[in-house]
FIFI-771511 format. One record per residue (C-alpha): residue number from 1; residue in three letters; x, y, z. Coordinates in Angstrom, 1 decimal, always signed. Example, Ala and Ser with C-alpha at 12.3 -4.5 7.8 and 13.67 -1.06 7.14 Angstrom:
<koldrens>
<koldren 1,"ALA",<+12.3,-4.5,+7.8>>
<koldren 2,"SER",<+13.7,-1.1,+7.1>>
</koldrens>
This chain:
<koldrens>
<koldren 1,"MET",<+128.9,+18.4,-1.5>>
<koldren 2,"PRO",<+124.9,+18.5,-1.6>>
<koldren 3,"LYS",<+123.1,+15.7,-2.8>>
<koldren 4,"PRO",<+121.7,+16.0,-6.5>>
<koldren 5,"LEU",<+118.2,+15.2,-7.4>>
<koldren 6,"GLU",<+117.3,+11.9,-8.9>>
<koldren 7,"PRO",<+115.5,+12.4,-11.9>>
<koldren 8,"THR",<+112.7,+9.6,-13.2>>
<koldren 9,"GLY",<+112.1,+10.8,-16.5>>
<koldren 10,"LEU",<+111.2,+13.7,-18.4>>
<koldren 11,"ASP",<+107.3,+14.4,-17.7>>
<koldren 12,"HIS",<+106.9,+17.0,-20.2>>
<koldren 13,"VAL",<+108.1,+19.9,-22.8>>
<koldren 14,"VAL",<+106.0,+23.1,-23.4>>
<koldren 15,"LEU",<+106.1,+24.6,-26.7>>
<koldren 16,"ASN",<+104.4,+28.1,-27.4>>
<koldren 17,"CYS",<+102.2,+28.6,-30.2>>
<koldren 18,"ARG",<+100.1,+31.2,-31.7>>
<koldren 19,"ASP",<+97.1,+29.1,-32.0>>
<koldren 20,"ILE",<+95.8,+26.0,-30.2>>
<koldren 21,"GLY",<+93.8,+24.8,-33.2>>
<koldren 22,"VAL",<+96.1,+24.7,-35.8>>
<koldren 23,"ALA",<+98.5,+23.3,-33.5>>
<koldren 24,"LYS",<+95.9,+20.7,-32.6>>
<koldren 25,"ASP",<+95.3,+19.7,-36.1>>
<koldren 26,"PHE",<+98.8,+19.3,-36.7>>
<koldren 27,"TYR",<+100.0,+17.5,-33.5>>
<koldren 28,"ALA",<+97.0,+15.1,-33.5>>
<koldren 29,"GLY",<+95.7,+15.2,-37.0>>
<koldren 30,"ILE",<+99.1,+14.9,-38.8>>
<koldren 31,"LEU",<+101.5,+13.5,-36.3>>
<koldren 32,"GLY",<+98.8,+11.2,-34.4>>
<koldren 33,"MET",<+99.5,+12.5,-30.9>>
<koldren 34,"THR",<+96.5,+12.1,-28.4>>
<koldren 35,"VAL",<+94.9,+14.6,-26.8>>
<koldren 36,"VAL",<+95.0,+14.2,-23.0>>
<koldren 37,"HIS",<+93.7,+17.6,-21.8>>
<koldren 38,"GLU",<+92.8,+20.7,-23.7>>
<koldren 39,"SER",<+91.5,+24.4,-23.3>>
<koldren 40,"ALA",<+91.5,+27.4,-25.3>>
<koldren 41,"THR",<+95.0,+28.4,-24.0>>
<koldren 42,"TYR",<+96.6,+24.9,-23.8>>
<koldren 43,"LEU",<+96.9,+21.4,-25.4>>
<koldren 44,"PHE",<+98.4,+18.3,-23.5>>
<koldren 45,"LEU",<+99.2,+15.5,-26.0>>
<koldren 46,"ASN",<+100.5,+11.8,-25.4>>
<koldren 47,"CYS",<+103.5,+11.0,-27.4>>
<koldren 48,"GLY",<+104.3,+7.7,-26.4>>
<koldren 49,"GLU",<+104.9,+7.6,-22.7>>
<koldren 50,"GLN",<+106.0,+11.1,-22.4>>
<koldren 51,"THR",<+103.7,+14.4,-22.9>>
<koldren 52,"LEU",<+103.9,+17.6,-25.3>>
<koldren 53,"ALA",<+102.3,+20.7,-24.2>>
<koldren 54,"LEU",<+101.4,+23.5,-26.1>>
<koldren 55,"PHE",<+100.6,+26.9,-24.6>>
<koldren 56,"ARG",<+99.2,+29.8,-26.8>>
<koldren 57,"THR",<+101.0,+33.1,-26.5>>
<koldren 58,"ALA",<+99.9,+36.4,-25.8>>
<koldren 59,"ALA",<+99.7,+38.5,-28.7>>
<koldren 60,"GLY",<+102.8,+40.5,-29.6>>
<koldren 61,"LEU",<+105.2,+38.1,-27.7>>
<koldren 62,"PRO",<+108.8,+38.0,-29.5>>
<koldren 63,"SER",<+109.1,+34.9,-31.9>>
<koldren 64,"LYS",<+112.1,+33.7,-30.0>>
<koldren 65,"ARG",<+109.7,+33.0,-26.9>>
<koldren 66,"LEU",<+107.8,+30.5,-29.5>>
<koldren 67,"GLU",<+110.6,+28.0,-29.0>>
<koldren 68,"MET",<+110.0,+26.6,-25.7>>
<koldren 69,"ASP",<+108.3,+27.6,-22.5>>
<koldren 70,"HIS",<+110.1,+24.9,-20.1>>
<koldren 71,"VAL",<+111.3,+21.5,-19.5>>
<koldren 72,"ALA",<+109.6,+19.4,-16.8>>
<koldren 73,"PHE",<+111.4,+16.2,-15.0>>
<koldren 74,"THR",<+109.9,+13.8,-12.5>>
<koldren 75,"VAL",<+112.0,+13.4,-9.5>>
<koldren 76,"ARG",<+112.0,+10.5,-6.7>>
<koldren 77,"GLN",<+112.2,+13.0,-3.9>>
<koldren 78,"SER",<+109.5,+14.6,-2.0>>
<koldren 79,"PHE",<+108.2,+18.0,-2.3>>
<koldren 80,"GLU",<+109.8,+19.3,+0.8>>
<koldren 81,"GLU",<+113.5,+17.5,+0.1>>
<koldren 82,"THR",<+113.6,+18.3,-3.4>>
<koldren 83,"VAL",<+113.0,+22.3,-2.4>>
<koldren 84,"ALA",<+115.9,+21.6,+0.4>>
<koldren 85,"ARG",<+118.2,+20.1,-2.2>>
<koldren 86,"LEU",<+117.5,+22.6,-4.5>>
<koldren 87,"LYS",<+118.5,+25.1,-1.6>>
<koldren 88,"ASP",<+121.7,+23.4,-0.6>>
<koldren 89,"HIS",<+122.8,+24.0,-4.3>>
<koldren 90,"GLY",<+122.0,+27.6,-4.0>>
<koldren 91,"ILE",<+118.7,+27.5,-6.4>>
<koldren 92,"THR",<+115.6,+29.4,-5.0>>
<koldren 93,"ALA",<+112.7,+27.7,-6.7>>
<koldren 94,"GLU",<+109.1,+28.8,-6.7>>
<koldren 95,"THR",<+106.1,+27.0,-6.2>>
<koldren 96,"ARG",<+102.7,+26.6,-7.5>>
<koldren 97,"PRO",<+100.4,+26.8,-4.4>>
<koldren 98,"SER",<+97.0,+25.2,-6.6>>
<koldren 99,"ASP",<+100.0,+22.3,-7.1>>
<koldren 100,"PRO",<+102.0,+20.7,-4.4>>
<koldren 101,"HIS",<+104.0,+18.9,-6.6>>
<koldren 102,"CYS",<+105.5,+21.8,-8.9>>
<koldren 103,"ILE",<+108.5,+23.3,-8.5>>
<koldren 104,"TYR",<+110.1,+25.9,-11.0>>
<koldren 105,"PHE",<+113.5,+27.5,-11.1>>
<koldren 106,"ASN",<+116.1,+28.6,-14.1>>
<koldren 107,"ASP",<+119.0,+26.7,-15.1>>
<koldren 108,"PRO",<+122.4,+28.8,-15.6>>
<koldren 109,"ASP",<+121.2,+30.0,-19.0>>
<koldren 110,"GLY",<+117.9,+31.0,-17.9>>
<koldren 111,"HIS",<+115.8,+28.2,-19.3>>
<koldren 112,"ARG",<+112.8,+27.4,-17.0>>
<koldren 113,"ILE",<+112.9,+24.1,-15.5>>
<koldren 114,"GLN",<+109.8,+22.3,-13.6>>
<koldren 115,"VAL",<+110.5,+19.5,-11.4>>
<koldren 116,"LEU",<+107.5,+17.4,-10.5>>
<koldren 117,"ALA",<+108.5,+16.0,-7.0>>
<koldren 118,"GLY",<+107.3,+12.6,-5.5>>
<koldren 119,"THR",<+105.9,+11.4,-9.0>>
</koldrens>
């Protein structure tokens, strides 16, 4: 049996939203989360030791897509070992060339998963 990954924690959850400013007012202003990174299209907030990310959706995106974009986990393995272990399990992963730690794939139900390797 191929070796499983070794998760070390939940890095962040991404929720889609229609308006970054309204989302910021709610999550920072009302819920008291601290803004870590922000732009016109995204907002990352500290929520204790975890992070909540909010991504602005494109106009006309189906409402069910507003629920969640992806869940990100941290793992002990290096980038190369993580990709190899996923491949051993028959999972084809996508990577982001600008960030050598990010690995993306879907769970059996189609939910988008991100793994941050070696973090």
